[in-house]
C-alpha positions as CSV (number, residue, x, y, z in Angstrom):
1,M,-2.9,5.9,6.2
2,A,-3.2,9.6,7.1
3,E,-4.4,10.4,3.6
4,K,-7.2,7.8,3.9
5,F,-8.4,8.8,7.3
6,G,-7.2,12.2,8.3
7,R,-5.4,13.4,11.4
8,K,-8.2,14.6,13.7
9,I,-9.7,12.8,16.6
10,E,-12.8,12.2,14.6
11,S,-10.8,9.8,12.5
12,V,-10.4,7.3,15.3
13,R,-13.8,5.6,14.7
14,P,-13.3,5.0,11.0
15,I,-9.8,3.7,11.7
16,M,-11.1,1.3,14.3
17,E,-13.9,0.2,11.9
18,Y,-11.4,-0.4,9.1
19,A,-9.2,-2.4,11.4
20,R,-12.1,-4.5,12.7
21,G,-13.3,-5.2,9.2
22,N,-9.9,-5.8,7.4
23,L,-7.3,-6.7,9.9
24,K,-9.0,-9.1,12.3
25,T,-7.6,-12.4,11.0
26,K,-6.4,-15.5,12.8
27,A,-2.8,-14.7,12.0
28,N,-3.1,-11.1,13.4
29,L,-4.9,-12.3,16.5
30,H,-2.1,-14.9,17.0
31,K,0.5,-12.1,16.7
32,V,-1.4,-10.1,19.4
33,D,-1.5,-13.2,21.7
34,E,2.3,-13.6,21.2
35,A,2.9,-9.9,22.0
36,I,0.7,-10.2,25.1
37,A,2.7,-13.2,26.3
38,K,6.0,-11.4,25.7
39,M,4.8,-8.3,27.6
40,K,3.6,-10.4,30.5
41,N,6.9,-12.2,30.7
42,Y,8.9,-9.0,30.5
43,F,6.9,-7.2,33.2
44,S,6.9,-10.2,35.5
45,T,10.7,-10.6,35.3
46,A,11.3,-6.8,35.4
47,G,9.3,-6.6,38.7
48,K,11.4,-9.4,40.2
49,M,14.6,-7.6,39.2
50,L,13.5,-4.4,41.0
51,H,12.8,-6.3,44.3
52,T,16.1,-8.1,44.5
């Protein structure tokens, strides 16, 4: 991907536009939702472990 977009901070916008146009699918959004649920579960149980 570095060859396509470059390595400078100015490359962030084209990368985000590419992702928005090419990677925003129902399957990918489902994976994001699953990752969010896993992170919420991890942090909620990690917090409980610290306070016991």
